[in-house]
Structures are given as C-alpha cells and as structure tokens.
N, C-alpha and C positions, 0 to 999 in steps of 0.2 A: 300598868302604863297603858292608858287609852288609846285608841287609834288615833285621836287627833295629834297626840304628842310624840309618836311614833315618826321616825324619818328613816328613808331609804338611803342606801349608803351610795355615792357617787359613783360607785363601780356597777352597782344593781342598776341605777337609773341608766348608766351608759350601754347597759346590756339590752335594756329594753328599748331604748333610743334605736340600737344598732339592728334589734328584731325588724322594728317600724321601718325604718329608713333602707332596708336591704330587699324588700319586696315592693312590688308596683301592685300586685292586687293580691289580696289574700287575708289573713286574721293573724292576730297574734294574740295568744293566750297564756294569762299569768295565774299559775297555780299557789294557791296558799293555803298553808298547814300551820296551825297554831298562831296566826297573825304574822308567820313568816313567808316571805316569798321562797317557794322551793323549786318552781320549774315555769321556765317562758319557752313555749311552744309556738312556733310559726308554720303556718300552711299557706303556701304560695299557689296559686291558680295561674295557668297557664294556658292561654288561649291559643288555638291552633287553627289557622287559616289554609283552607285546602286549596290546592290549584281549581280544581271543580267549582269551587265556590265564587273564583275570581273570574272564570270564564262564561258563566252560566249568564251573566249580566243582571242578577239580582241587585236589588238596591240594597245597599248598606247604609245604616243610620250614621250621621256624624259624629265625630267622637270615638270612646272606646267600644270595641264590639260588643255585641251582646252575647252572653254565653250560649252554648249550643250542646246538643246532645253529646257531642265528641270531645267536649272540653276535659282537659288533665288535670287532676289535682294532685300535686306533689307537696309532699310535706317534708321539711328538716326537720333535724333535731339538733 
C-alpha cells in the first residue's frame, strides 16, 4: 500500500488533534515505525513571569512574552 492510499483512523486523528489543542506553547511529535504511527509526544513550554520582572519597569513586547533563560520545559506523555 502506498502512503497516498493509507488512511488514519478517526481515533488516531482525534488523539493527534487533542495533543495539539491541549497545549498553548509547545510541540507535538508523531513517531512512525513501518509506516504506522506508534507514538504521539507533546512538549509544553510554560513561561514564568517573576515578580522582579514586573517591578523593574522593563519594557515588555506586546503579545506573547519572549522566552527567557529561566523558562521551564515540561514534557507530558
């Protein structure tokens, strides 16, 4: 069977969509072995704003905050 004729099951598509929709910032990695999806992995980035950052009067760009050295990366399985 060629890749163009393979179809993903509705359950698998639902799990991929759930992984994408459940995180705000991060990545979804899909692992494939022998043309089959065997793993869906999501990594969520959590940005932490410290009290000192808010009181120093530093300018913050509008929109989502930019990554800082103190950001946390939390992976969930």
